C-alpha positions as CSV (number, residue, x, y, z in Angstrom):
1,M,51.9,145.7,-139.2
2,T,50.5,147.8,-142.0
3,N,47.3,149.7,-142.1
4,E,46.3,148.4,-145.6
5,A,42.8,147.1,-146.0
6,P,42.5,143.4,-146.7
7,S,42.0,142.4,-150.3
8,P,38.4,141.4,-151.2
9,G,39.5,137.8,-151.3
10,E,41.1,138.1,-147.8
11,A,38.0,139.8,-146.4
12,D,35.8,137.1,-147.9
13,Q,37.9,134.4,-146.4
14,A,37.6,136.0,-142.9
15,L,33.8,136.2,-143.3
16,I,33.7,132.6,-144.6
17,E,35.6,131.4,-141.5
18,A,33.3,133.4,-139.2
19,A,30.2,132.0,-140.9
20,R,31.5,128.5,-140.6
21,R,31.9,129.1,-136.9
22,G,28.2,130.0,-136.7
23,D,28.3,133.8,-137.0
24,P,25.1,134.6,-139.1
25,A,26.1,138.2,-139.5
26,A,29.2,137.1,-141.3
27,F,27.2,135.4,-144.0
28,D,24.9,138.4,-144.1
29,R,27.9,140.5,-144.9
30,L,29.0,138.1,-147.7
31,V,25.5,138.4,-149.1
32,A,25.6,142.2,-149.0
33,R,29.0,142.2,-150.7
34,H,28.1,139.9,-153.6
35,H,24.3,140.3,-154.0
36,E,24.5,143.1,-156.6
37,V,26.9,141.3,-159.0
38,A,25.0,138.0,-158.4
39,F,21.7,139.7,-159.4
40,R,23.3,141.2,-162.5
41,V,24.7,137.9,-163.6
42,A,21.3,136.2,-163.1
43,V,19.5,139.0,-165.0
44,G,22.1,138.5,-167.8
45,V,21.0,134.9,-168.1
46,L,17.3,135.2,-167.4
47,R,16.5,138.7,-168.7
48,D,13.8,139.0,-166.0
49,D,14.3,140.8,-162.7
50,D,11.8,138.7,-160.7
51,A,13.2,135.4,-161.9
52,A,16.7,136.6,-161.3
53,A,15.9,137.6,-157.8
54,D,14.5,134.1,-157.1
55,A,17.6,132.5,-158.7
56,V,19.9,134.6,-156.6
57,Q,18.0,133.8,-153.4
58,D,18.2,130.1,-154.2
59,A,21.9,130.4,-155.0
60,F,22.6,132.1,-151.7
61,V,20.7,129.4,-149.8
62,K,22.7,126.7,-151.6
63,A,25.9,128.6,-150.9
64,F,25.1,128.9,-147.3
65,G,24.3,125.2,-147.1
66,G,27.5,124.3,-149.0
67,L,29.9,126.7,-147.2
68,E,31.6,123.9,-145.5
69,R,32.4,122.4,-148.9
70,F,34.0,125.6,-150.2
71,R,37.6,124.6,-150.5
72,G,39.0,127.9,-151.6
73,D,40.4,126.6,-154.9
74,A,38.7,129.6,-156.6
75,R,37.8,132.9,-155.2
76,F,34.5,133.0,-153.2
77,R,33.0,135.3,-155.8
78,T,33.7,132.9,-158.6
79,W,32.3,130.0,-156.6
80,L,29.2,131.9,-155.7
81,L,28.7,133.2,-159.3
82,T,29.0,129.6,-160.6
83,I,26.1,128.6,-158.3
84,V,24.1,131.7,-159.5
85,M,24.8,130.7,-163.1
86,N,23.6,127.2,-162.4
87,E,20.5,128.4,-160.7
88,A,19.7,130.9,-163.4
89,R,20.2,128.3,-166.2
90,G,18.0,125.9,-164.3
91,A,15.3,128.5,-164.0
92,L,15.7,129.3,-167.7
93,R,15.2,125.6,-168.6
94,R,12.1,125.4,-166.5
95,R,10.7,128.7,-167.9
96,N,11.3,127.5,-171.5
97,R,9.3,124.3,-170.8
98,R,6.3,126.5,-170.1
99,R,6.4,129.4,-172.4
100,E,3.8,132.1,-171.6
101,T,3.8,135.8,-172.5
102,A,1.8,138.2,-170.4
103,L,0.5,141.3,-172.0
104,D,2.6,143.3,-169.6
105,D,5.8,141.7,-171.0
106,V,5.1,142.8,-174.5
107,G,6.2,146.4,-173.8
108,P,4.9,149.8,-174.7
109,V,3.7,150.7,-178.2
110,V,5.9,153.5,-179.5
111,D,4.3,156.3,-181.5
112,T,6.8,156.9,-184.3
113,A,5.0,160.1,-185.4
114,E,6.3,161.9,-182.3
115,A,9.5,163.9,-182.5
116,V,12.4,161.8,-181.2
117,D,15.0,163.5,-179.1
118,R,18.6,162.3,-178.6
119,T,17.8,160.6,-175.3
120,V,15.2,158.5,-176.8
121,V,17.4,157.6,-179.7
122,L,20.2,156.5,-177.4
123,R,17.8,154.5,-175.3
124,D,16.5,152.8,-178.4
125,E,20.0,152.0,-179.6
126,A,20.9,150.5,-176.2
127,A,17.7,148.4,-176.3
128,R,18.5,147.3,-179.8
129,A,22.0,146.3,-178.7
130,R,20.6,144.4,-175.8
131,R,18.2,142.5,-178.1
132,L,21.1,141.7,-180.4
133,V,23.2,140.5,-177.4
134,D,20.2,138.2,-176.5
135,M,20.5,136.7,-179.9
136,L,24.1,135.6,-179.5
137,P,24.9,132.0,-178.7
138,E,24.9,131.5,-174.9
139,K,28.7,131.4,-174.3
140,Q,29.2,134.5,-176.4
141,R,26.3,136.3,-174.8
142,L,27.6,135.5,-171.3
143,A,31.2,136.4,-172.2
144,V,30.1,139.8,-173.5
145,T,27.7,140.6,-170.7
146,L,30.1,139.4,-167.9
147,R,33.0,141.3,-169.4
148,I,31.1,144.6,-170.2
149,D,28.5,144.7,-167.5
150,E,30.5,143.1,-164.7
151,G,34.1,143.9,-165.7
152,L,35.2,140.3,-165.0
153,G,38.5,139.1,-166.4
154,F,38.6,136.4,-169.0
155,R,39.9,133.7,-166.6
156,E,36.9,134.3,-164.3
157,I,34.5,134.3,-167.2
158,G,36.0,131.1,-168.4
159,E,35.5,129.5,-165.0
160,L,31.9,130.7,-165.0
161,I,30.9,129.5,-168.5
162,G,32.8,126.3,-168.2
163,S,35.7,127.0,-170.6
164,S,39.3,128.1,-170.7
165,E,40.5,131.6,-170.4
166,G,41.4,131.6,-174.1
167,A,38.0,130.2,-175.1
168,A,36.3,132.9,-173.0
169,R,38.4,135.5,-174.8
170,V,37.5,134.0,-178.2
171,N,33.8,133.9,-177.3
172,Y,33.9,137.5,-176.2
173,H,35.6,138.7,-179.4
174,H,33.3,136.7,-181.6
175,G,30.3,138.1,-179.8
176,I,31.5,141.6,-180.2
177,R,32.2,141.0,-183.9
178,R,28.7,139.6,-184.4
179,L,27.2,142.6,-182.6
180,R,29.1,145.0,-184.8
181,E,28.0,143.2,-187.9
182,K,24.3,143.0,-186.9
183,M,24.3,146.7,-185.8
184,T,25.7,147.8,-189.3
185,D,23.5,145.3,-191.2
186,D,20.4,146.6,-189.5
187,D,21.4,150.2,-190.3
188,M,21.4,149.5,-194.0
């Protein structure tokens, strides 16, 4: 017997089996393990922390209710993130039906007369890049954010966005190319 720690998938499987047997602490540990990535994925779709938190909570409730149906064909994380994506997309559809903008959502007014230091310039560039990412078609936007922000592989990205590994790779590269073009076009 070796002293190697179980892989994340093996550890998830043990927690899933314990949760199926009625151990509520096991599901709590699954939530703790995957909450952060689930939240980041939801924010990537919704671009709103509060709405993302709600979508993640709904996704975990659905996952808990559907734990008996989890067959293990995919990794638990992939299965869970698919539920998160579906919840986030549903929330986005509902939000787009009733479009409202609160004054708080408009953002601060920037005084361009002030001296701008390097930190502010970098923050502005990052915000500009995020706005440009938001303008990408959905599959390209998700492929770019899941790859860069979450470090997911193309196979897992493909499963999450409903395409093949190759299509996920193509969406990612087209998204990056478009971002580079927009960044240089805007600089001119």
